[in-house]
C-alpha positions in Angstrom: 0.0 0.0 0.0 1.1 3.6 -0.7 2.1 5.8 2.2 1.8 9.6 2.1 2.8 12.3 4.5 -0.6 13.7 5.5 -0.8 14.4 9.2 -3.6 15.7 11.5 -3.3 16.7 15.1 -5.5 16.1 18.1 -8.1 13.4 18.9 -5.3 10.9 19.4 -4.7 10.6 15.7 -1.3 9.6 14.4 -2.3 11.0 10.9 -0.4 8.4 8.8 -2.4 7.6 5.7 -2.3 4.3 3.7 -3.9 4.7 0.3 -7.6 5.5 1.1 -7.2 4.6 4.8 -5.6 6.7 7.6 -4.2 5.4 10.8 -5.6 6.8 14.0 -5.1 5.8 17.6 -8.1 5.1 19.8 -7.4 4.8 23.5 -3.9 3.4 22.7 -5.2 1.1 20.0 -4.2 1.6 16.3 -7.1 1.6 13.9 -7.4 2.2 10.2 -10.3 4.4 9.1 -11.8 5.4 5.8 -13.4 8.8 5.8 -15.6 10.4 3.0 -18.1 13.2 2.6 -19.1 16.1 4.9 -21.9 17.1 7.2 -23.7 14.9 9.8 -21.5 12.1 11.1 -22.3 8.6 10.1 -20.4 5.8 11.7 -20.4 2.7 9.4 -19.7 -0.7 10.9 -18.7 -3.2 8.3 -19.7 -6.8 7.8 -17.4 -9.8 8.5 -15.6 -9.5 5.2 -14.2 -6.0 6.1 -14.5 -2.6 4.6 -13.1 -1.7 1.2 -12.8 1.7 -0.4 -14.4 0.4 -3.6 -17.8 -0.3 -2.0 -20.3 2.0 -3.9 -22.5 2.2 -0.8 -20.0 4.3 1.1 -19.7 6.8 -1.8 -23.5 7.0 -1.9 -23.8 7.7 1.8 -21.0 10.3 1.6 -23.2 12.4 -0.6 -25.3 13.2 2.4 -23.2 12.4 5.4 -19.6 12.6 6.8 -18.9 8.9 6.7 -16.4 7.3 9.2 -15.8 3.7 8.3 -13.2 2.0 10.6 -11.9 -1.5 10.2 -12.8 -3.4 13.4 -9.8 -4.4 15.5 -8.3 -7.5 13.9 -9.8 -6.7 10.5 -7.8 -5.2 7.6 -4.8 -3.5 9.0 -6.3 -2.8 12.4 -4.5 -5.0 15.0 -6.5 -7.0 17.5 -5.0 -5.0 20.4 -6.0 -7.6 22.9 -9.8 -7.4 22.2 -11.5 -10.7 22.6 -15.2 -10.5 21.9 -18.1 -8.3 20.7 -18.4 -6.7 24.2 -14.9 -5.4 23.7 -15.8 -4.1 20.3 -18.8 -2.2 21.6 -16.7 -0.4 24.2 -14.0 0.2 21.6 -16.4 2.0 19.4 -17.6 4.1 22.4 -13.9 5.1 22.8 -13.8 5.9 19.1 -16.9 8.1 19.3 -15.2 10.0 22.1 -11.8 10.3 20.4 -13.2 11.5 17.1 -15.7 13.8 18.9 -18.7 12.4 17.0 -21.8 14.2 18.3 -24.6 11.6 18.4 -23.7 10.0 15.1 -26.1 8.0 12.9 -24.7 4.4 13.4 -25.2 2.1 10.4 -24.1 -1.5 10.9 -24.4 -4.3 8.3 -24.4 -8.1 9.2 -21.6 -8.6 11.8 -21.3 -4.8 12.1 -25.0 -4.6 12.9 -24.5 -6.9 15.8 -21.8 -4.6 17.1 -24.0 -1.5 16.5 -26.8 -3.1 18.6 -24.4 -3.9 21.4 -23.3 -0.2 21.4 -26.9 1.0 21.5 -27.9 -1.1 24.5 -25.0 0.2 26.5 -25.1 3.9 25.7 -28.2 4.9 23.6 -27.8 8.5 24.7 -24.5 8.6 22.7 -26.2 7.9 19.4 -28.4 10.0 17.2 -30.1 7.0 15.5 -29.4 3.4 14.5 -29.7 1.5 11.2 -29.2 -2.3 11.2 -28.9 -4.0 7.8 -29.3 -7.7 7.8 -27.8 -7.8 11.2 -26.8 -10.9 13.1 -26.3 -11.0 16.9 -29.5 -12.3 18.5 -30.9 -15.8 19.1 -34.4 -16.6 17.9 -36.3 -19.9 17.9 -35.7 -22.8 20.2 -32.2 -23.9 21.3 -32.4 -26.7 18.8 -33.2 -24.4 15.9 -30.5 -22.8 13.7 -31.7 -19.4 12.5 -28.3 -18.2 11.4 -26.4 -20.1 8.7 -23.3 -21.7 10.0 -20.9 -19.9 7.7 -17.9 -21.4 9.5 -18.7 -24.9 8.4 -19.3 -23.9 4.7 -16.9 -23.3 1.8 -16.4 -19.7 0.8 -18.3 -20.4 -2.5 -21.2 -21.8 -0.5 -21.3 -18.8 1.8 -21.3 -16.4 -1.2 -24.1 -18.4 -2.8 -26.2 -17.9 0.4 -25.3 -14.3 0.8 -26.5 -13.0 -2.6 -29.7 -13.3 -4.5 -27.8 -13.1 -7.8 -24.7 -15.2 -8.5 -21.5 -13.3 -7.9 -18.5 -13.7 -10.2 -15.3 -15.1 -8.6 -13.0 -12.3 -7.5 -9.5 -13.5 -6.6 -7.4 -11.1 -4.5 -5.9 -8.3 -6.6 -2.5 -8.6 -4.9 -0.7 -10.0 -1.9 -1.9 -7.1 0.3 -5.5 -7.9 -0.6 -5.0 -11.6 0.2 -3.6 -10.7 3.6 -6.6 -8.5 4.4 -9.0 -11.3 3.5 -7.1 -13.7 5.7 -7.1 -11.2 8.6 -10.8 -10.6 8.2 -11.6 -14.3 8.2 -9.4 -15.0 11.3 -10.9 -12.0 13.2 -14.5 -13.0 12.4 -13.8 -16.5 13.7 -12.3 -15.1 16.9 -15.2 -12.9 17.7 -18.2 -14.9 16.4 -17.5 -18.6 16.0 -18.9 -19.8 19.3 -21.8 -19.3 19.7 -22.1 -18.7 16.0 -22.8 -15.1 15.2 -24.8 -14.2 18.2 -24.8 -13.3 21.8 -27.4 -15.3 23.7 -28.1 -12.4 26.1 -28.4 -9.6 23.6 -32.1 -9.9 22.7 -33.2 -9.4 26.3 -31.5 -6.0 26.5 -32.7 -4.6 23.1 -35.5 -2.8 25.0 -32.8 -0.4 26.2 -32.4 1.1 22.7 -34.2 4.4 23.0 -33.0 6.1 19.7 -34.9 6.0 16.4 -34.1 2.6 14.8 -34.5 1.4 11.2 -34.0 -2.3 10.4 -33.4 -3.0 6.7 -33.5 -6.6 5.3 -32.8 -8.2 2.0 -36.0 -10.0 1.1 -34.0 -13.0 -0.2 -31.5 -13.2 2.6 -30.5 -16.9 3.2 -28.0 -16.2 5.9 -30.6 -14.8 8.3 -34.2 -14.8 6.9 -36.5 -11.7 7.1 -38.4 -13.2 10.0 -35.2 -13.0 12.0 -35.1 -9.3 11.2 -38.7 -8.8 12.2 -37.8 -10.4 15.6 -35.0 -7.9 15.9 -37.4 -5.0 15.2 -40.1 -6.3 17.6 -37.5 -6.3 20.4 -36.5 -2.7 19.9 -39.1 -0.1 21.0 -40.5 1.9 18.1 -38.2 0.2 15.5 -39.2 0.3 11.9 -38.7 -2.8 9.7 -38.3 -2.5 5.9 -37.7 -5.2 3.3 -35.3 -4.4 0.4 -36.6 -6.3 -2.6 -34.4 -8.3 -5.0 -31.5 -8.5 -2.4 -29.9 -11.1 -0.3 -27.8 -10.8 2.9 -25.9 -7.8 1.6 -28.8 -5.5 0.6 -26.5 -2.5 0.6 -24.4 -4.1 -2.2 -27.1 -5.6 -4.4 -29.5 -2.7 -4.0 -27.3 0.2 -3.1 -29.6 3.0 -4.1 -32.7 1.5 -2.5 -30.9 0.9 0.7 -29.3 4.4 0.7 -32.7 6.0 0.0 -34.3 4.2 2.9 -31.6 5.5 5.2 -31.9 9.1 3.8 -35.6 9.1 4.3 -35.3 7.7 7.8 -32.7 10.3 8.8 -34.7 13.1 7.3 -37.8 12.2 9.4 -35.9 11.8 12.7 -34.5 15.0 14.2 -32.0 13.0 16.4 -30.6 11.4 13.2 -30.6 14.7 11.3 -29.3 17.0 13.9 
């Protein structure tokens, strides 16, 4: 990756930039962050395959928001820094909100990032302006014997991709060695945080009533990783939450239906003063 000499002071930032990412320091932990746009802050929490600058969804959001998209510790070039579980990640992001002086940001989390976003919101709802969960994992529904989240850790990458998208996705080998390293880091980190129990916290659902900010839950109508009824259960557990299906999309609605997903978020933010402040 290409280094440049851009530096910023304050907020604990080291200022070193790597291509589209910049390195910052959050409570002593190095973190890579992608920033785009201007205006109201939007904290974007990525799915289990990491955040990449080429994702069109981030560009679309940056037309209306100041997007801050960190790589979770252990993902991309952000080191694990001793963090062990999603509880740690939730507190890490509260530290990040402090360090970057984000005033009640709109928090958007997709898939694994949605789980983290929900964990943040039950701990400190007063710190957020609003919450958007897109095909989020993180809760347990159904009986103990029922599997309501696909066991992605027991499947081949091709099988996971097939379940994740409504339309077949072309094979996309890593562009270079650095990209391959990022993919490997993302897979290892996701396994560390979410393998057992698979992609959920058995206690999370009971605390969702603590979320007191406007909440929008978006779901791909053809999601086969976590079905729409799982998303409806999420919405039912959060006071006042709105549930909306995104048609013609699987688990990554923001990728298969970028414009529809972005428009839903823009409409939601525009009708909630906490999100639009």
